[in-house]
Each structure stands twice: as C-alpha cells, then as structure tokens.
ZADO-1210 file (C-alpha; in nm, 4 decimals, padded with zeros to 6 digits):
<atoms>
<atom x="00.1182" y="-07.8803" z="01.7422" code="MET" pos="1"/>
<atom x="00.1697" y="-08.1500" z="01.4990" code="LEU" pos="2"/>
<atom x="00.5436" y="-08.2108" z="01.4658" code="GLU" pos="3"/>
<atom x="00.6941" y="-08.4637" z="01.2548" code="ILE" pos="4"/>
<atom x="00.8925" y="-08.7297" z="01.4308" code="ASN" pos="5"/>
<atom x="01.1346" y="-08.9085" z="01.1688" code="PRO" pos="6"/>
<atom x="01.1921" y="-09.1890" z="01.4089" code="GLY" pos="7"/>
<atom x="00.8490" y="-09.2475" z="01.5033" code="LEU" pos="8"/>
<atom x="00.7604" y="-09.2559" z="01.1275" code="ILE" pos="9"/>
<atom x="01.0381" y="-09.5219" z="01.0533" code="LEU" pos="10"/>
<atom x="00.9334" y="-09.7453" z="01.3388" code="TRP" pos="11"/>
<atom x="00.5688" y="-09.7338" z="01.2380" code="THR" pos="12"/>
<atom x="00.6718" y="-09.8463" z="00.8733" code="ILE" pos="13"/>
<atom x="00.8655" y="-10.0965" z="00.9733" code="VAL" pos="14"/>
<atom x="00.6337" y="-10.2092" z="01.2615" code="THR" pos="15"/>
<atom x="00.3449" y="-10.2157" z="00.9731" code="PHE" pos="16"/>
<atom x="00.5481" y="-10.4157" z="00.7288" code="ILE" pos="17"/>
<atom x="00.6106" y="-10.6817" z="01.0009" code="ILE" pos="18"/>
<atom x="00.2576" y="-10.6763" z="01.0700" code="LEU" pos="19"/>
<atom x="00.2004" y="-10.7249" z="00.7109" code="LEU" pos="20"/>
<atom x="00.4515" y="-11.0119" z="00.7015" code="VAL" pos="21"/>
<atom x="00.3061" y="-11.1897" z="00.9893" code="VAL" pos="22"/>
<atom x="-00.0502" y="-11.1407" z="00.9149" code="LEU" pos="23"/>
<atom x="00.0217" y="-11.2829" z="00.5297" code="ARG" pos="24"/>
<atom x="00.1804" y="-11.5829" z="00.7006" code="ALA" pos="25"/>
<atom x="-00.0652" y="-11.6695" z="00.9588" code="VAL" pos="26"/>
<atom x="-00.4001" y="-11.5024" z="00.8638" code="ALA" pos="27"/>
<atom x="-00.3575" y="-11.4116" z="00.5006" code="TRP" pos="28"/>
<atom x="-00.3260" y="-11.7628" z="00.3256" code="LYS" pos="29"/>
<atom x="-00.5470" y="-11.9479" z="00.5406" code="PRO" pos="30"/>
<atom x="-00.8072" y="-11.6908" z="00.4888" code="LEU" pos="31"/>
<atom x="-00.7554" y="-11.7147" z="00.1059" code="LEU" pos="32"/>
<atom x="-00.7664" y="-12.1035" z="00.1267" code="GLY" pos="33"/>
<atom x="-01.0849" y="-12.1067" z="00.3183" code="ALA" pos="34"/>
<atom x="-01.2294" y="-11.8338" z="00.0809" code="LEU" pos="35"/>
<atom x="-01.0940" y="-12.0622" z="-00.2183" code="THR" pos="36"/>
<atom x="-01.2403" y="-12.3876" z="-00.0781" code="ALA" pos="37"/>
<atom x="-01.5622" y="-12.2184" z="-00.0285" code="ARG" pos="38"/>
<atom x="-01.5583" y="-12.0645" z="-00.3722" code="GLU" pos="39"/>
<atom x="-01.4874" y="-12.3995" z="-00.4994" code="GLU" pos="40"/>
<atom x="-01.7635" y="-12.5646" z="-00.2782" code="LYS" pos="41"/>
<atom x="-02.0259" y="-12.3368" z="-00.3995" code="ILE" pos="42"/>
<atom x="-01.9294" y="-12.3710" z="-00.7853" code="ARG" pos="43"/>
<atom x="-01.9351" y="-12.7349" z="-00.6928" code="THR" pos="44"/>
<atom x="-02.2706" y="-12.7412" z="-00.5663" code="SER" pos="45"/>
<atom x="-02.4107" y="-12.5046" z="-00.8642" code="LEU" pos="46"/>
<atom x="-02.2642" y="-12.7550" z="-01.0862" code="GLN" pos="47"/>
<atom x="-02.4560" y="-13.0417" z="-00.9181" code="ARG" pos="48"/>
<atom x="-02.7794" y="-12.8165" z="-00.9061" code="THR" pos="49"/>
<atom x="-02.7460" y="-12.7602" z="-01.2813" code="GLU" pos="50"/>
<atom x="-02.7103" y="-13.1105" z="-01.3023" code="GLN" pos="51"/>
<atom x="-03.0005" y="-13.2087" z="-01.1088" code="ALA" pos="52"/>
<atom x="-03.2535" y="-12.9347" z="-01.2710" code="GLN" pos="53"/>
<atom x="-03.1151" y="-13.0998" z="-01.6370" code="GLN" pos="54"/>
<atom x="-03.1930" y="-13.4457" z="-01.5068" code="GLU" pos="55"/>
<atom x="-03.5259" y="-13.3221" z="-01.3666" code="ALA" pos="56"/>
<atom x="-03.6139" y="-13.1671" z="-01.6761" code="GLU" pos="57"/>
<atom x="-03.4966" y="-13.4724" z="-01.8882" code="LYS" pos="58"/>
<atom x="-03.7083" y="-13.6952" z="-01.6244" code="LEU" pos="59"/>
<atom x="-04.0044" y="-13.4561" z="-01.6976" code="LEU" pos="60"/>
<atom x="-04.0044" y="-13.4494" z="-02.0693" code="GLU" pos="61"/>
<atom x="-03.9731" y="-13.8354" z="-02.0368" code="GLU" pos="62"/>
<atom x="-04.2561" y="-13.8540" z="-01.8225" code="ASN" pos="63"/>
<atom x="-04.4586" y="-13.6139" z="-02.0623" code="LYS" pos="64"/>
<atom x="-04.3500" y="-13.8639" z="-02.3507" code="HIS" pos="65"/>
<atom x="-04.4729" y="-14.1341" z="-02.1720" code="GLN" pos="66"/>
<atom x="-04.8181" y="-14.0044" z="-02.0449" code="LEU" pos="67"/>
<atom x="-04.8477" y="-13.9031" z="-02.3961" code="ALA" pos="68"/>
<atom x="-04.7922" y="-14.2536" z="-02.5326" code="GLN" pos="69"/>
<atom x="-04.9692" y="-14.4026" z="-02.2657" code="ALA" pos="70"/>
<atom x="-05.2840" y="-14.1507" z="-02.3326" code="GLU" pos="71"/>
<atom x="-05.2169" y="-14.2800" z="-02.7100" code="GLU" pos="72"/>
<atom x="-05.2417" y="-14.6498" z="-02.6432" code="GLN" pos="73"/>
<atom x="-05.5626" y="-14.5908" z="-02.4129" code="SER" pos="74"/>
<atom x="-05.7369" y="-14.4084" z="-02.6963" code="GLN" pos="75"/>
<atom x="-05.6456" y="-14.6825" z="-02.9166" code="ARG" pos="76"/>
<atom x="-05.7365" y="-14.9492" z="-02.6763" code="ALA" pos="77"/>
<atom x="-06.0843" y="-14.7610" z="-02.6442" code="ILE" pos="78"/>
<atom x="-06.1212" y="-14.7427" z="-03.0208" code="LYS" pos="79"/>
<atom x="-06.0197" y="-15.0920" z="-03.0801" code="GLU" pos="80"/>
<atom x="-06.2938" y="-15.1879" z="-02.8158" code="GLY" pos="81"/>
<atom x="-06.5717" y="-14.9994" z="-02.9726" code="ARG" pos="82"/>
<atom x="-06.4704" y="-15.1512" z="-03.2980" code="GLU" pos="83"/>
<atom x="-06.4681" y="-15.5113" z="-03.1085" code="THR" pos="84"/>
<atom x="-06.8122" y="-15.4444" z="-02.9633" code="GLY" pos="85"/>
<atom x="-06.9732" y="-15.2856" z="-03.3266" code="GLU" pos="86"/>
<atom x="-06.8404" y="-15.5876" z="-03.5063" code="ARG" pos="87"/>
<atom x="-06.9941" y="-15.8455" z="-03.2328" code="LEU" pos="88"/>
<atom x="-07.3148" y="-15.6370" z="-03.2237" code="LYS" pos="89"/>
<atom x="-07.3202" y="-15.6874" z="-03.6122" code="ALA" pos="90"/>
<atom x="-07.2526" y="-16.0698" z="-03.5911" code="GLU" pos="91"/>
<atom x="-07.4961" y="-16.1105" z="-03.3081" code="ILE" pos="92"/>
<atom x="-07.7646" y="-15.9228" z="-03.5354" code="ILE" pos="93"/>
<atom x="-07.6912" y="-16.1350" z="-03.8533" code="GLU" pos="94"/>
<atom x="-07.7001" y="-16.4597" z="-03.6588" code="LYS" pos="95"/>
<atom x="-08.0513" y="-16.3694" z="-03.4767" code="ALA" pos="96"/>
<atom x="-08.1455" y="-16.2680" z="-03.8300" code="ASN" pos="97"/>
<atom x="-08.0748" y="-16.6061" z="-03.9713" code="ALA" pos="98"/>
<atom x="-08.1842" y="-16.7897" z="-03.7128" code="SER" pos="99"/>
<atom x="-08.5098" y="-16.5892" z="-03.7370" code="SER" pos="100"/>
<atom x="-08.5162" y="-16.6712" z="-04.1241" code="ARG" pos="101"/>
<atom x="-08.4516" y="-17.0270" z="-04.0366" code="ASP" pos="102"/>
<atom x="-08.7418" y="-17.0447" z="-03.7871" code="MET" pos="103"/>
<atom x="-08.9677" y="-16.8669" z="-04.0424" code="ILE" pos="104"/>
<atom x="-08.8642" y="-17.1185" z="-04.2970" code="GLU" pos="105"/>
<atom x="-08.9143" y="-17.4474" z="-04.0884" code="GLN" pos="106"/>
<atom x="-09.2512" y="-17.2747" z="-03.9521" code="ALA" pos="107"/>
<atom x="-09.3648" y="-17.2366" z="-04.3163" code="LYS" pos="108"/>
<atom x="-09.2427" y="-17.5800" z="-04.3978" code="GLU" pos="109"/>
<atom x="-09.4647" y="-17.7515" z="-04.1278" code="GLU" pos="110"/>
<atom x="-09.7317" y="-17.5686" z="-04.2194" code="ILE" pos="111"/>
<atom x="-09.7103" y="-17.6680" z="-04.5686" code="ARG" pos="112"/>
<atom x="-09.6618" y="-18.0337" z="-04.4282" code="ARG" pos="113"/>
<atom x="-09.9580" y="-18.0170" z="-04.1780" code="GLU" pos="114"/>
<atom x="-10.1779" y="-17.8621" z="-04.4804" code="LYS" pos="115"/>
<atom x="-10.0711" y="-18.1430" z="-04.7158" code="ASP" pos="116"/>
<atom x="-10.1543" y="-18.3942" z="-04.4494" code="ALA" pos="117"/>
<atom x="-10.4945" y="-18.2210" z="-04.3642" code="ALA" pos="118"/>
<atom x="-10.5892" y="-18.2176" z="-04.7366" code="LEU" pos="119"/>
<atom x="-10.4898" y="-18.6167" z="-04.7501" code="ILE" pos="120"/>
<atom x="-10.7135" y="-18.6748" z="-04.4739" code="GLU" pos="121"/>
<atom x="-10.9664" y="-18.4461" z="-04.5806" code="LEU" pos="122"/>
<atom x="-10.9725" y="-18.6298" z="-04.8938" code="ARG" pos="123"/>
<atom x="-10.9716" y="-18.9582" z="-04.7220" code="GLY" pos="124"/>
<atom x="-11.2895" y="-18.8437" z="-04.5578" code="GLU" pos="125"/>
<atom x="-11.4597" y="-18.7149" z="-04.8241" code="VAL" pos="126"/>
<atom x="-11.3757" y="-19.0317" z="-05.0235" code="ALA" pos="127"/>
<atom x="-11.5648" y="-19.2385" z="-04.7789" code="ASP" pos="128"/>
<atom x="-11.8617" y="-19.0052" z="-04.7434" code="LEU" pos="129"/>
<atom x="-11.8905" y="-19.0130" z="-05.0898" code="ALA" pos="130"/>
<atom x="-11.8880" y="-19.3764" z="-05.0536" code="ILE" pos="131"/>
<atom x="-12.1180" y="-19.4086" z="-04.8011" code="MET" pos="132"/>
<atom x="-12.3427" y="-19.1596" z="-04.9919" code="ALA" pos="133"/>
<atom x="-12.3200" y="-19.3750" z="-05.3045" code="ALA" pos="134"/>
<atom x="-12.4066" y="-19.6981" z="-05.1099" code="GLU" pos="135"/>
<atom x="-12.7204" y="-19.5631" z="-04.9804" code="LYS" pos="136"/>
<atom x="-12.8142" y="-19.4340" z="-05.3502" code="VAL" pos="137"/>
<atom x="-12.7480" y="-19.7207" z="-05.5197" code="LEU" pos="138"/>
<atom x="-12.8316" y="-19.9460" z="-05.1911" code="ASP" pos="139"/>
<atom x="-12.5827" y="-20.1578" z="-05.3415" code="ALA" pos="140"/>
<atom x="-12.2148" y="-20.2432" z="-05.2294" code="ASN" pos="141"/>
<atom x="-11.9608" y="-20.2204" z="-05.4258" code="LEU" pos="142"/>
<atom x="-11.6107" y="-20.3605" z="-05.3506" code="ASP" pos="143"/>
<atom x="-11.3949" y="-20.1046" z="-05.1499" code="ALA" pos="144"/>
<atom x="-11.1066" y="-20.1101" z="-05.4193" code="PRO" pos="145"/>
<atom x="-11.3260" y="-19.9834" z="-05.6815" code="LYS" pos="146"/>
<atom x="-11.5180" y="-19.7388" z="-05.4574" code="GLN" pos="147"/>
<atom x="-11.1847" y="-19.5912" z="-05.3697" code="ARG" pos="148"/>
<atom x="-11.0599" y="-19.5566" z="-05.7473" code="GLU" pos="149"/>
<atom x="-11.4192" y="-19.4181" z="-05.8596" code="LEU" pos="150"/>
<atom x="-11.3463" y="-19.1639" z="-05.5755" code="VAL" pos="151"/>
<atom x="-11.0040" y="-19.0691" z="-05.5998" code="GLU" pos="152"/>
<atom x="-11.0889" y="-19.0506" z="-06.0101" code="THR" pos="153"/>
<atom x="-11.3656" y="-18.7817" z="-05.9099" code="ALA" pos="154"/>
<atom x="-11.1682" y="-18.6097" z="-05.6824" code="ILE" pos="155"/>
<atom x="-10.8640" y="-18.5503" z="-05.9336" code="ARG" pos="156"/>
<atom x="-11.1242" y="-18.4281" z="-06.1864" code="GLU" pos="157"/>
<atom x="-11.3113" y="-18.1572" z="-05.9471" code="ILE" pos="158"/>
<atom x="-10.9155" y="-18.0577" z="-05.9045" code="ASN" pos="159"/>
<atom x="-10.8364" y="-17.9955" z="-06.2316" code="LYS" pos="160"/>
<atom x="-11.1217" y="-17.7472" z="-06.3094" code="ARG" pos="161"/>
</atoms>
C-alpha cells in the first residue's frame, strides 16, 4: 500500500525548492510590488480624502462664520434703518408741529391786525355818525378838524370807562 520511496521524496523536495525559487523570482516579487503599490495608492487616497474632509470642514466652519456675520450685519442694518426711520418720523412730526404753531401765530397776528383795522374803521364811522348827528342837533356846521377832535376826545373818554 503505502511505501516510502526515498528517491521520490528527494526529487519532490528538489522540485518544490526549484518551484519556490522560480515563483519567487517570477511571481512573488511582482506580486509583492503590485500589492505594495496598491497599498501605497490606497494610503495616498485615504490621506487625500482626509485632507479633503478637513478642508470641507474648514470651509463649512468659514461659511458658518460668514453666515453669522452676514446675519449680524443684516440685523444691524435693519436696526439702523428702524432707528433712522424713527428719527426721521420724529423730525417730521416736530417740523409739522413747529409749522402749525407758526401758522397759528400768523393767523392770530392776522386776526389781531384785522380786528385793529376794523376797530379803527368803526371808530371813524362812529365819529362820522356822531358828527352828522351833532350837526343835525346843532343845525350848525362846525369845522371838520374841530369836530374830529371832539369826537376822538369823546371816544377816548368812553374807552377809559
């Protein structure tokens, strides 16, 4: 059945060693070189991926920071716009109030002047009527300056009472 053949063992070992030497020279080195190159390529790709991820995170942080700044600036601009609007509103209201006060004062002054003018005209008419009544009563004609002086004296005395 099983027999040990020393010659066969020796030739099998020699063939196996020759096969190992040939495989080492022909296949092993190129295989190891290809595996080493692939390993290096994968390592480089992983490093690039990590760098790209770090850069992406950095860009994301910068974008977040810029977005926060833009939000802050927009809020500041809105606040300044509201403050400016309120200030302009207050100025416009103050100008309108001042203008209305001026108009009221001008109207009061105009009314006073009109009143004074009406009173002067009324005094003149009253004086003329008094003179005409006195002429009728006296049936005599006094000179005009003397009549005017008498009437004005009478009016002053009436105003004093």
